[in-house]
C-alpha atoms as one frame of an Amber mdcrd trajectory, in Angstrom:
protein
 104.280  75.945 104.045 100.787  75.167 102.710  98.597  72.704 104.602  96.251
  72.333 101.609  95.917  68.769 100.307  96.392  69.561  96.636  95.552  66.034
  95.472  92.202  66.086  97.257  91.539  69.571  95.899  92.244  68.434  92.339
  89.960  65.428  92.752  87.074  67.577  93.991  87.423  69.745  90.874  87.600
  66.771  88.511  91.324  67.114  87.833  94.090  64.527  87.893  97.853  64.418
  88.279  98.121  64.472  84.457  95.408  66.356  82.561  94.424  66.709  78.922
  95.010  70.217  77.588  92.212  70.459  75.032  88.455  70.001  75.000  86.182
  70.153  71.971  82.471  69.564  71.654  83.094  66.983  68.957  85.858  64.911
  70.589  85.615  65.721  74.287  88.875  65.707  76.235  91.904  65.042  74.069
  93.491  61.602  74.151  96.413  62.682  71.946  99.721  62.024  73.717 101.809
  63.988  71.231 101.748  67.304  73.083 104.491  68.357  75.494 103.836  67.983
  79.206 103.511  71.228  81.174 104.621  71.139  84.807 102.386  73.247  87.053
 104.299  74.195  90.194 103.295  76.005  93.343 105.226  79.314  93.142 105.335
  79.478  96.938 107.159  76.159  97.333 108.291  74.984  93.925 106.390  71.735
  94.468 104.772  70.051  91.471 100.980  70.316  91.716 100.048  68.485  88.502
 100.871  68.220  84.814  98.944  69.182  81.694  99.416  67.612  78.285  99.680
  70.450  75.773  97.302  70.470  72.815  98.401  69.193  69.420  97.648  70.585
  65.966  94.948  67.919  65.580  93.414  68.957  68.914  93.341  72.558  67.768
  91.546  71.674  64.565  88.956  69.617  66.449  88.317  72.591  68.745  87.950
  75.111  65.935  85.749  72.931  63.729  83.522  72.163  66.685  83.373  75.824
  67.768  82.258  76.965  64.312  79.442  74.399  64.378  78.463  75.364  67.925
  78.331  79.056  66.987  75.996  78.308  64.071  73.583  76.502  66.395  73.916
  78.857  69.371  73.057  82.022  67.463  69.490  80.723  67.031  68.993  80.238
  70.763  67.038  83.233  72.152  69.263  85.630  74.081  67.324  85.295  77.388
  67.809  81.516  77.165  71.527  82.117  76.678  71.408  84.243  79.811  69.739
  81.435  81.734  72.667  79.179  80.878  75.084  81.762  82.281  72.943  81.942
  85.429  73.307  78.192  85.875  77.042  78.452  85.334  77.165  81.195  87.965
  75.466  78.804  90.383  78.122  76.162  89.657  80.807  78.733  90.422  79.095
  79.575  93.706  79.111  75.915  94.701  82.812  75.561  93.932  84.017  79.019
  94.968  86.171  77.862  97.883  87.942  75.146  95.917  88.428  77.247  92.795
  89.709  80.211  94.796  92.122  77.957  96.657  93.402  76.496  93.396  93.969
  80.004  92.016  96.134  80.723  95.060  98.048  77.460  94.789  99.016  77.756
  91.126  99.154  81.556  90.837 100.499  82.605  94.253  98.005  85.362  95.049
  96.703  85.308  98.600  93.558  83.311  99.294  91.396  86.411  99.757  92.349
  87.477  96.244  91.862  83.972  94.851  88.363  83.851  96.302  87.795  87.394
  95.077  88.666  86.327  91.555  86.018  83.612  91.591  83.537  86.069  93.110
  84.276  88.386  90.187  83.236  85.579  87.829  80.022  85.119  89.801  79.303
  88.841  89.705  79.930  88.938  85.958  77.560  86.003  85.488  74.833  87.942
  87.309  75.555  90.972  85.138  75.434  88.918  81.936  72.092  87.377  82.856
  70.529  90.831  82.989  72.372  91.976  79.890  70.947  89.051  77.903  67.582
  90.859  77.954  69.109  94.236  77.098  70.983  93.769  73.818  69.358  96.949
  72.644  69.534  98.526  69.225  68.298 101.983  68.245  65.259 103.251  66.408
  65.763 106.329  64.243  63.710 108.539  61.961  64.123 108.245  58.217  64.226
 111.297  55.981  62.038 109.406  53.502  58.252 109.133  54.012  56.933 105.660
  54.659  60.311 104.375  55.825  61.495 103.122  59.186  65.124 102.876  60.274
  66.764 101.032  63.104  69.743  98.970  64.083  70.205  95.584  65.714  73.067
  93.475  66.985  74.036  89.993  65.806  76.659  87.480  66.966  80.145  87.568
  65.477  80.565  83.778  65.425  83.650  82.464  67.218  85.326  84.615  69.893
  88.918  83.726  70.789  90.052  84.463  74.353  93.725  84.514  75.352  94.239
  85.099  79.075  97.259  85.793  81.270  98.497  84.044  84.419  97.722  86.861
  86.839  93.935  86.513  86.496  93.689  82.936  85.285  89.889  82.714  85.214
  88.185  86.058  85.926  89.230  87.744  82.680  87.988  84.736  80.728  84.556
  85.243  82.293  84.488  88.910  81.264  84.798  87.803  77.667  83.105  84.406
  77.642  79.941  85.318  79.529  79.272  88.423  77.456  80.351  86.653  74.286
  77.974  83.778  75.025  74.903  85.888  75.777  75.667  87.670  72.491  75.290
  84.364  70.651  78.940  83.439  70.104  80.973  80.315  70.709  84.076  81.030
  72.795  87.450  79.312  72.437  89.843  79.794  75.341  93.627  79.624  75.326
  94.664  79.984  78.980  98.172  80.777  80.147 100.341  77.646  80.384 101.590
  79.065  83.696  98.159  78.661  85.310  96.181  76.023  83.399  94.603  74.028
  86.218  91.934  76.529  87.247  91.026  76.950  83.586  90.593  73.198  83.210
  88.407  73.115  86.318  86.206  75.919  84.959  85.928  74.155  81.589  84.590
  71.092  83.404  81.921  73.220  85.071  80.960  74.658  81.686  80.683  71.163
  80.228  78.454  70.043  83.079  76.003  72.907  82.543  75.870  72.717  78.756
  75.455  68.921  78.719  72.696  69.042  81.334  70.816  71.586  79.240  71.495
  69.685  75.993  72.875  72.815  74.374  75.733  73.402  71.917  79.275  73.304
  73.293  79.871  77.036  73.120  82.779  76.942  75.599  85.860  75.133  74.301
  89.571  75.343  75.020  93.120  74.356  74.171  96.366  74.900  76.074  99.482
  75.581  74.038 102.732  74.371  75.587 104.624  76.783  73.305 103.474  79.513
  70.921 102.801  77.659  67.648  99.108  77.001  68.227  98.591  80.419  69.789
  99.980  82.060  66.647  97.768  79.860  64.493  94.809  80.899  66.644  95.545
  84.600  66.168  95.854  84.126  62.394  92.750  81.927  62.044  90.062  83.614
  59.932  87.424  81.475  61.651  88.006  83.519  64.803  86.037  86.736  64.370
  87.440  88.423  67.490  90.645  87.811  69.401  90.527  89.134  72.956  94.091
  89.209  74.246  95.228  90.024  77.784  98.972  90.301  78.343 102.005  92.454
  77.763 102.090  95.420  75.420 104.968  93.845  73.526 103.033  90.697  72.669
  99.707  92.497  72.353 101.077  94.794  69.677 102.063  91.765  67.605  98.659
  90.170  68.162  96.905  93.347  67.037  99.049  93.569  63.910  98.422  89.956
  62.921  94.672  90.160  63.469  94.502  93.446  61.571  96.388  91.870  58.643
  93.416  89.527  58.131  90.926  92.340  58.860  89.721  90.601  61.992  88.772
  92.257  65.242  90.970  92.443  68.306  90.232  93.493  71.870  93.496  94.287
  73.635  93.941  94.573  77.402  97.649  95.230  77.840 100.010  96.746  80.382
  99.737  99.668  82.748 102.170 102.014  84.463  99.572 103.334  86.845 100.008
 106.350  89.094  98.324 107.667  92.216  98.553 111.415  92.689  98.527 112.650
  96.289  97.921 116.387  96.558  98.679 118.528  99.603  95.082 118.278 100.888
  94.857 114.476 100.629  93.545 112.350 103.470  96.549 110.111 104.088  94.441
 107.721 106.169  92.765 106.839 102.872  95.766 107.197 100.607  98.217 104.964
 102.452  96.189 101.703 102.509  95.065 102.305  98.922  98.666 102.717  97.791
  99.848  99.653  99.707  97.126  97.378  98.337  97.582  98.800  94.836 101.344
  98.209  94.913 101.506  94.945  96.874  98.293  93.143  95.859  98.999  90.038
  93.742 102.684  90.797  94.455 102.533  93.679  91.995 101.414  91.386  89.162
  98.240  93.197  88.133  97.887  95.376  85.062  96.276  97.905  87.442  99.066
  97.699  90.031 100.100 101.063  91.469 103.645 101.570  90.166 104.114 105.310
  90.741 103.054 107.739  93.461 103.240 111.390  92.424 103.090 113.270  95.686
 103.029 117.005  96.376 106.395 117.971  97.828 104.743 119.598 100.831 103.405
 116.271 102.133 105.975 113.911 100.560 108.053 113.305 103.694 104.992 112.477
 105.778 103.616 110.114 103.130 106.955 108.346 102.764 107.224 107.770 106.527
 103.750 106.297 106.682 104.282 104.070 103.646 107.567 102.700 104.990 105.827
 101.954 108.299 102.953 100.229 106.457 105.341  98.143 104.344 106.951  96.765
 107.506 103.545  95.283 108.367 103.113  93.415 105.073 103.212  89.715 105.955
 104.874  87.738 103.160 104.502  83.990 102.864 102.180  81.090 102.144  99.361
  82.631 100.089  96.698  80.302 101.517  97.707  80.927 105.138  95.582  83.230
 107.256  97.081  86.688 107.673  99.372  86.595 104.623  99.198  89.853 102.662
 101.636  89.074  99.848 102.516  85.796  98.181 105.263  84.922  95.703 105.966
  86.050  92.177 104.885  83.601  89.502 108.316  82.175  88.590 112.092  82.624
  88.621 112.009  84.891  85.581 109.726  87.305  87.432 112.190  87.381  90.340
 115.013  88.116  87.908 113.079  91.036  86.386 112.404  92.375  89.890 116.118
  92.314  90.750 117.071  93.942  87.463 114.544  96.743  87.967 115.773  97.481
  91.506 119.369  97.551  90.241 118.430  99.860  87.370 116.659 102.257  89.726
 119.658 102.313  92.081 122.004 102.933  89.153 119.863 105.881  88.041 120.191
 107.423  91.507 117.096 106.028  93.185 116.957 105.732  96.954 115.463 102.503
  98.268 113.211 103.411 101.193 111.881  99.896 101.857 112.574  96.383 100.617
 114.683  95.836  97.535 115.816  92.262  98.182 115.014  88.755  97.021 113.959
  86.494  99.897 116.141  83.406  99.858 114.654  79.941 100.239 111.898  77.931
  98.609 109.481  79.786  96.362 109.707  82.991  94.372 109.453  85.574  97.161
 110.731  89.146  97.118 110.400  92.143  99.402 107.827  94.771  98.453 109.908
  97.792  97.548 109.633 101.589  97.671 112.137 103.679  95.712 112.362 107.474
  95.628 112.870 108.289  91.950 112.343 110.717  89.079 109.463 110.234  86.697
 111.557 110.551  83.529 113.941 107.698  84.350 113.555 104.858  81.812 113.059
 102.263  84.551 110.222 104.320  86.067 108.580 104.443  82.655 108.871 100.663
  82.324 106.156  98.323  83.567 107.838  95.779  85.840 105.436  93.041  86.926
 106.611  93.062  90.537 105.908  94.904  93.832 108.094  97.949  93.119 106.664
 101.397  93.893 108.357 104.581  92.736 107.807 107.754  94.778 108.117 110.951
  92.751 107.910 114.437  94.291 105.956 117.040  92.312 105.356 120.760  92.993
 101.650 120.954  92.113  98.670 119.130  90.585  99.243 120.412  87.067 102.726
 118.924  86.921 101.528 115.752  88.646  98.923 115.188  85.917 101.515 115.901
  83.240 103.895 113.389  84.839 101.176 110.783  85.086 100.177 111.215  81.447
 103.799 111.041  80.284 103.536 107.259  80.563 103.159 105.321  77.318 100.384
 103.357  79.018  96.971 104.687  79.946  95.125 102.126  82.041  94.305 103.185
  85.609  94.877 106.371  87.585  93.805 107.934  90.859  93.917 111.219  92.748
  93.657 111.622  96.505  92.357 115.067  97.343  89.916 116.914  99.585  89.437
 119.672  97.009  86.499 119.487  94.621  88.235 121.664  92.047  91.246 119.351
  91.917  89.023 116.307  91.558  87.116 117.841  88.669  90.334 118.971  86.977
  91.660 115.415  87.188  88.477 114.003  85.636  88.224 116.644  82.913  89.304
 116.214  79.299  92.556 117.977  80.203  93.127 115.691  83.192  93.909 111.976
  83.346  94.299 110.340  79.936  93.631 106.853  81.317  90.676 104.570  80.735
  90.085 104.500  84.510  90.302 107.637  86.666  89.417 107.444  90.363  89.068
 109.931  93.188  90.051 108.868  96.715  90.313 105.180  95.849  93.300 103.349
  94.387  94.158 102.155  90.896  93.472  98.467  91.541  90.335  96.477  92.262
  87.819  97.647  89.640  84.157  96.679  89.944  82.582  94.675  87.125  79.809
  97.221  86.457  82.033  99.674  84.603  83.830  99.079  81.331  87.425  98.030
  82.037  90.333  99.024  79.817  92.761 101.757  78.875  94.297 103.911  76.188
  97.638 104.257  74.378  99.901 101.246  74.926  97.208  99.626  77.041  95.475
  98.784  73.779  92.133 100.609  73.814  89.976  97.577  74.618  86.964  97.576
  76.944  85.671  94.528  78.809  83.277  93.655  81.624  80.464  96.137  82.344
  78.670  99.110  80.816  78.205  98.539  77.064  81.307  96.362  76.625  78.982
  93.627  75.287  78.971  95.435  71.941  82.561  94.327  71.277  81.307  90.743
  70.868  78.561  91.558  68.351  78.184  93.105  64.926  75.952  96.099  64.313
  73.418  95.976  61.490  71.469  99.013  60.249  68.007  98.242  58.845  65.699
 100.336  56.670  62.141  99.149  56.000  60.095 100.757  53.239  56.434 100.265
  54.045  55.190 102.777  51.450  54.244 102.234  47.802  56.935 104.608  46.542
  60.725 104.408  46.219  62.164 107.825  47.141  65.977 107.976  47.304  67.994
 109.474  50.138  69.439 112.962  49.763  66.615 113.758  47.317  68.382 112.045
  44.409  66.217 111.669  41.288  66.741 108.502  39.267  63.755 108.032  36.958
  63.418 104.761  35.138  60.497 102.691  34.046  60.520  98.974  34.404
């Protein structure tokens, strides 16, 4: 299997065989030995890479107290200066891209190209945030009262809490942390305990930059070995915004708990994403897009292509080409050259894969490719294609695995209806050569997803656009466009520069003082 020297890699990134799972500006790395040890294993081999000591309740309190103090200091730093700090952090990421990307692959299982791509996404977001730090624009508006000026401006929220998932162990943090930081907030990170090492490495880079610039510790973190501290985090009134990435089931509970304290939540949850292939589609484009969308990260992306809704007139041809393409997917060591699909994250993920394939077979599905667990070391499965019906419960269930359901449809109208029947509304795509079909798909009566693409797949979004979805996907928006506004509070200002005090709406209220 892997020829990577994991010990040397850890050393280059400042990590050890046993690592502290909390860092605060006040206390530094935790020395508390009371937290449970977390084993971090290579999902391709099962080998132990390193261990992380989970944070304790005392660690958590040190982090939160320190973050509140850092936020109070950071909000007075001019926004362009905040952006300069993110630029320096982006340079650190550039210097360590190869090692960080390799570590993502080792502890997550995604192929090296995707691991490097994840770090590149952080770099790209840093570049975006630098520019955005000079464009935190408010509006100017006309008052109905003479001698008055109205406008609005944006202020920091305070402390932003970031809870990330294993499948993108560092990139999603950067979406939130870089924009949160240029907005004047301190950011507290709770990474997934399944992939903590890359997070620890990134935290060390953050520390290096902030200490060199003698600036407040606006990036802090803790790793929870269970769920107790995570629940406390969600309930903590000191955290103005909780950004949660994960399953719809857990995200719904997070949203409810944050709402109970009238806090803000930004939810990036599941997706049951579909690609529609109409009868005019260019299959030379559609086939590779479908394969990458369904197989990339072993089907463990929220934007993974899980359904293909294909016009019956071209269904047989598309199925033949997809089956042929699946036979070329090289499965194995994610850091080896030429590998196209690595392992699932753990044994539980393999179990869910097997259960989903069995459920689809029981419903009457026909397995066209794959369908089996690959025996041996690691958590490997075959990428799978199943001919199915859209209304089957298993087809309407998000399974975090490389399972693609092929559904035949008679026309575009019914394809769009089938796509939108999903409880989720994250990413969608249509392959077509017809302008009218493309515009229908993008219209208000078309795709109900947060992302709707024409002639590209559902997966692999650029950072320039706002990322997120509707319905059970949670409604959050991160990354580009004006997503920065989620991390700030809007304030409307009215300045009276006259010598009179007229009231709005022409109200008369005469009184002498």
